[in-house]
N, C-alpha and C positions, 0 to 999 in steps of 0.2 A: 412556235418556238423561235423561229428565225426572226419574227417581228419583235419578240421579247428581247433578243440579243441586240437587234438593231436599235431598239429604244434605249437600252443601257449605254450603247456606244454614243448615241446622240446626247444623252444626258451627261456623260463623262466629258464629251467634247465641249459642251456648253459650260460646264463647271470649270474646265481648264482655261477656256477663253476668258471667263469671268475672273479667274484668279490672276491671269496675266494682266488684264485691264486694271484690276485692283493694285497689283504690284507697280504698274506704271504710275498710277495716281499717287500712291504712297511715296514713290521715289521722287516724283515732282514736288510733293509737299515737303518731305523731310530730307531730300538730297540723296546722293548715292551712298552716303555713310549710314543709312538706316540700319540699325543693328539687327532687326528682325527679318531683313531680306537677305537671301543667300547669294547676293552678288549684284552686279550692275545690270539690271533688267533692260533699261533703255539702250545701253551700249550693245547688248546682245541682239536686241531687235534691230538696231541700226546696222549691225554687222550682217545679219541675215538678209535684210532688205538690200544692202549693198552687194552682197554675193549674188542675189537674184538678178539685180540690175546689171552686173558685169557678166552674167552667164549668157546674155544675148537671147536668142530665140528660145532656148531651153528654159531659161529663167522666166521668160514671158509666159510660156505654156504652164510652167509650175505655178506661177502667181495666179493665172486664170483658173487652174484646177483648185487651188486653195480657196480662191474667192467663191467658186461654185460650191465647194464643200461647206464652207462656213456661212454662206448666205441662205442655205435651206433651213 
């Protein structure tokens, strides 16, 4: 049962990462004014990366954990 739940979580995470990647590509092609995107995806990603960079050691640890989670 636990492996079933873990499988669902992995599949949802993969789908979410795929949707974010698709949104970035669409925004690069059509610009930030694409009417079917709910905002400026690239700016949000840039802000999150900047926040992690300015957080120092905590941001580095968080980035490492996120990398470990998404690389599996």
